[in-house]
NUNUVEX-574217 format. One line per 3 residues: number of its first residue (from 1); their letters; for each residue z, y, x of C-alpha. Coordinates in Angstrom, 1 decimal, always signed. Layout:
! residues N
NUM = a = Z Y X  ...;
! end
This chain:
! residues 234
1 = mpd = +4.5 -8.3 +25.2  +2.4 -9.8 +22.3  -1.2 -11.0 +22.9;
4 = lds = -2.9 -7.7 +22.2  -6.4 -9.0 +23.3  -6.4 -11.6 +20.5;
7 = lee = -5.1 -9.2 +18.0  -7.8 -6.6 +18.8  -10.4 -9.3 +18.4;
10 = rlg = -9.1 -10.3 +15.0  -8.9 -6.5 +14.0  -12.4 -5.9 +15.4;
13 = vtf = -11.1 -2.9 +17.3  -10.7 -2.3 +21.0  -8.2 +0.5 +21.5;
16 = tdr = -8.8 +3.4 +23.8  -5.1 +4.1 +23.9  -3.4 +0.8 +23.6;
19 = sll = +0.0 +2.3 +23.5  -0.7 +3.3 +19.9  -1.2 -0.4 +19.0;
22 = vra = +2.1 -1.3 +20.8  +3.9 +1.4 +18.9  +2.5 +0.1 +15.6;
25 = lth = +3.9 -3.3 +16.3  +7.4 -2.0 +17.3  +10.0 -2.4 +14.6;
28 = rsy = +13.0 -0.1 +14.6  +15.3 -3.1 +15.2  +13.6 -3.4 +18.7;
31 = ine = +14.3 +0.2 +19.5  +17.9 -0.2 +18.3  +18.4 -3.1 +20.8;
34 = npd = +16.5 -1.4 +23.6  +17.7 +2.2 +23.5  +16.7 +2.8 +27.1;
37 = ane = +13.1 +1.8 +26.6  +12.1 +5.4 +25.8  +9.7 +4.2 +23.1;
40 = qdn = +9.1 +5.0 +19.4  +9.2 +2.6 +16.4  +6.3 +2.3 +14.0;
43 = erl = +7.6 +4.3 +11.1  +5.6 +7.5 +11.6  +2.4 +5.4 +12.0;
46 = efl = +3.3 +3.6 +8.9  +3.5 +6.9 +7.0  +0.1 +7.9 +8.3;
49 = gda = -1.5 +4.5 +7.6  -0.2 +4.5 +4.0  -2.2 +7.7 +3.4;
52 = vld = -5.3 +6.5 +5.2  -5.2 +3.3 +3.1  -4.9 +5.1 -0.2;
55 = fvv = -8.0 +7.2 +0.8  -10.1 +4.3 +2.2  -9.3 +1.9 -0.7;
58 = gsy = -9.9 +4.7 -3.2  -13.2 +5.6 -1.7  -14.2 +1.9 -1.5;
61 = lyh = -13.5 +1.4 -5.3  -15.1 +4.6 -6.3  -18.4 +3.7 -4.7;
64 = rfp = -18.2 +0.0 -5.7  -17.6 +0.7 -9.4  -19.5 +3.9 -10.3;
67 = dmd = -18.9 +3.5 -14.0  -15.3 +2.5 -14.0  -12.8 +5.0 -15.5;
70 = ege = -10.0 +6.6 -13.5  -7.3 +4.6 -15.1  -8.7 +1.3 -14.1;
73 = lta = -9.6 +2.5 -10.6  -6.0 +3.6 -10.2  -4.7 +0.2 -11.3;
76 = lra = -7.1 -1.7 -8.9  -6.1 +0.6 -6.0  -2.4 +0.0 -6.8;
79 = alv = -2.9 -3.7 -6.8  -4.7 -3.6 -3.5  -2.2 -1.4 -1.7;
82 = rtr = +1.0 -2.9 -3.1  +3.4 -4.5 -0.6  +2.4 -8.1 -1.3;
85 = sla = -1.3 -7.3 -0.8  -0.9 -5.5 +2.4  +1.5 -8.1 +3.8;
88 = efa = -1.1 -10.7 +3.0  -3.6 -8.7 +5.0  -1.1 -8.7 +7.9;
91 = qqm = -0.8 -12.4 +7.6  -4.5 -12.8 +7.8  -4.6 -10.8 +11.0;
94 = dig = -1.5 -12.7 +12.3  +0.2 -9.4 +12.9  +3.7 -11.0 +12.4;
97 = acl = +3.4 -13.0 +15.6  +2.7 -9.8 +17.5  +5.6 -7.8 +16.2;
100 = rlg = +8.3 -6.5 +18.6  +11.5 -7.1 +16.8  +15.2 -7.0 +17.7;
103 = yge = +16.7 -10.4 +18.2  +18.7 -10.3 +15.0  +15.7 -9.3 +12.9;
106 = des = +13.6 -12.0 +14.5  +16.2 -14.7 +14.0  +16.6 -13.7 +10.3;
109 = ggr = +12.9 -14.2 +9.6  +11.6 -10.7 +10.1  +8.2 -11.9 +11.0;
112 = qrl = +7.7 -13.4 +7.6  +9.4 -10.6 +5.6  +6.8 -9.0 +3.2;
115 = ptl = +8.1 -5.4 +3.5  +8.0 -5.7 +7.3  +4.5 -7.1 +7.4;
118 = caa = +3.3 -4.5 +4.9  +4.8 -1.7 +7.0  +3.2 -3.1 +10.2;
121 = fea = -0.2 -3.3 +8.6  +0.1 +0.3 +7.5  +1.2 +1.2 +11.0;
124 = vvg = -1.8 -0.6 +12.6  -4.1 +1.2 +10.3  -2.5 +4.5 +11.3;
127 = aiy = -2.9 +3.6 +15.0  -6.6 +2.7 +14.5  -7.2 +6.0 +12.7;
130 = ldq = -5.6 +8.0 +15.5  -7.4 +6.1 +18.1  -10.9 +5.9 +16.6;
133 = gld = -11.0 +7.6 +13.2  -12.1 +6.4 +9.8  -15.2 +4.7 +11.1;
136 = avv = -13.1 +2.0 +12.7  -10.7 +1.7 +9.7  -13.3 +1.3 +7.0;
139 = plv = -14.8 -2.0 +8.1  -11.4 -3.6 +8.6  -10.1 -2.5 +5.3;
142 = ekl = -13.2 -3.5 +3.3  -13.4 -6.8 +5.0  -9.9 -7.6 +3.8;
145 = aap = -10.1 -5.8 +0.4  -13.3 -7.5 -0.8  -11.9 -11.0 -1.3;
148 = ale = -8.6 -9.7 -2.5  -10.3 -7.6 -5.1  -12.2 -10.6 -6.4;
151 = rim = -9.0 -12.5 -6.8  -7.3 -9.6 -8.5  -10.1 -9.1 -11.0;
154 = ass = -10.6 -12.8 -11.7  -7.0 -13.1 -12.7  -6.8 -9.6 -14.3;
157 = lhk = -3.7 -8.9 -12.1  -4.4 -5.2 -12.4  -4.8 -5.1 -16.2;
160 = dpk = -1.3 -4.5 -17.3  +0.8 -2.4 -14.9  +2.8 -1.1 -17.9;
163 = sef = +4.3 -4.6 -18.3  +4.8 -5.0 -14.6  +6.6 -1.7 -14.3;
166 = qvw = +8.8 -2.5 -17.3  +9.9 -5.8 -15.8  +10.7 -4.0 -12.5;
169 = aqa = +12.6 -1.1 -14.2  +14.7 -3.4 -16.3  +15.6 -5.5 -13.3;
172 = afn = +16.3 -2.5 -11.0  +18.0 -0.1 -13.4  +18.4 -1.9 -16.7;
175 = vtp = +16.3 +0.8 -18.2  +13.1 +0.6 -20.3  +10.4 +3.1 -19.3;
178 = hye = +9.1 +5.6 -21.8  +5.7 +7.4 -21.7  +5.0 +11.0 -22.7;
181 = vvr = +1.6 +12.7 -23.1  +2.0 +16.0 -21.2  -1.6 +17.3 -21.6;
184 = eeg = -4.7 +16.8 -23.8  -7.9 +18.5 -22.8  -11.5 +18.5 -24.2;
187 = pdh = -13.1 +18.2 -27.6  -12.2 +15.4 -30.0  -15.2 +13.3 -29.0;
190 = dkw = -14.4 +13.6 -25.2  -10.6 +13.9 -24.8  -8.9 +13.6 -21.5;
193 = ftv = -5.2 +12.7 -21.4  -2.4 +13.1 -18.9  +0.6 +10.8 -19.3;
196 = qvl = +3.9 +10.6 -17.5  +6.2 +7.6 -17.3  +9.9 +8.2 -17.1;
199 = lgd = +13.1 +6.3 -16.4  +15.7 +8.3 -18.2  +14.8 +11.9 -17.3;
202 = dvw = +13.2 +11.0 -14.0  +9.3 +11.1 -13.8  +8.2 +8.0 -11.8;
205 = gqg = +4.4 +8.3 -12.2  +1.6 +10.3 -13.8  -1.9 +9.2 -14.7;
208 = egr = -5.0 +10.4 -16.5  -7.6 +8.8 -18.6  -10.0 +9.0 -21.6;
211 = skq = -7.5 +7.4 -23.8  -3.7 +7.6 -24.0  -3.6 +3.9 -23.1;
214 = saa = -5.7 +4.2 -20.0  -3.7 +7.2 -18.9  -0.4 +5.3 -19.5;
217 = qaa = -1.7 +2.4 -17.4  -2.6 +4.8 -14.6  +0.8 +6.3 -14.8;
220 = asn = +2.4 +2.8 -14.6  +0.3 +1.9 -11.6  +1.4 +5.0 -9.8;
223 = aml = +5.0 +4.3 -10.8  +4.7 +0.8 -9.2  +3.8 +2.4 -5.9;
226 = rae = +7.0 +4.4 -6.0  +8.9 +1.3 -7.1  +7.6 -0.6 -4.1;
229 = nhd = +8.6 +2.2 -1.8  +12.1 +2.1 -3.5  +12.3 -1.6 -2.8;
232 = raa = +11.3 -1.2 +0.9  +14.0 +1.4 +1.4  +16.7 -0.7 -0.3;
! end
């Protein structure tokens, strides 16, 4: 059993139902190798934590940048909740050392694998939310997000998701994304655009903004979230 006391101290959370934390740390490879344990892996908690993180990070950015448009907020959120960022949060909390992995997964470097760490962080957030609600999630996420956000903005890592998605799409499918304006609303001096990004005929993301460019960037940011989920499932 991992050192849960130390992990709780790093997280700043003392669980009422510690079995939730244990489940959040349980990779499916452990269940596969211990079928008689009558336990669950962390995938349902990962699903929940992903949704909680989207909301908490979105709310954090909304209040921190009251004058920022929707397109850039979307790009920043995408940069903060992408696989690498969440895996780095897991590394800061030393979650990898606490994971319950199957022997083969452990021996092959599962504790350092970015998708595994990202999923575990999402699962831990889901467990905290179920145990104590948003009031316990928000301080942890904001503590980790604040310095990450400074690095992202200092390097403009969120500024060009269109280029990032194009590189990914060409590597994954040998296809170049194309963008379509699907809706224009408002008078000429105050237009609001909705843009979709497609790979072939498949819509991968949709975004909105006060210009076609900002809406396209928002669409690409959302497409990168789907791309990361695609990579995790691969």
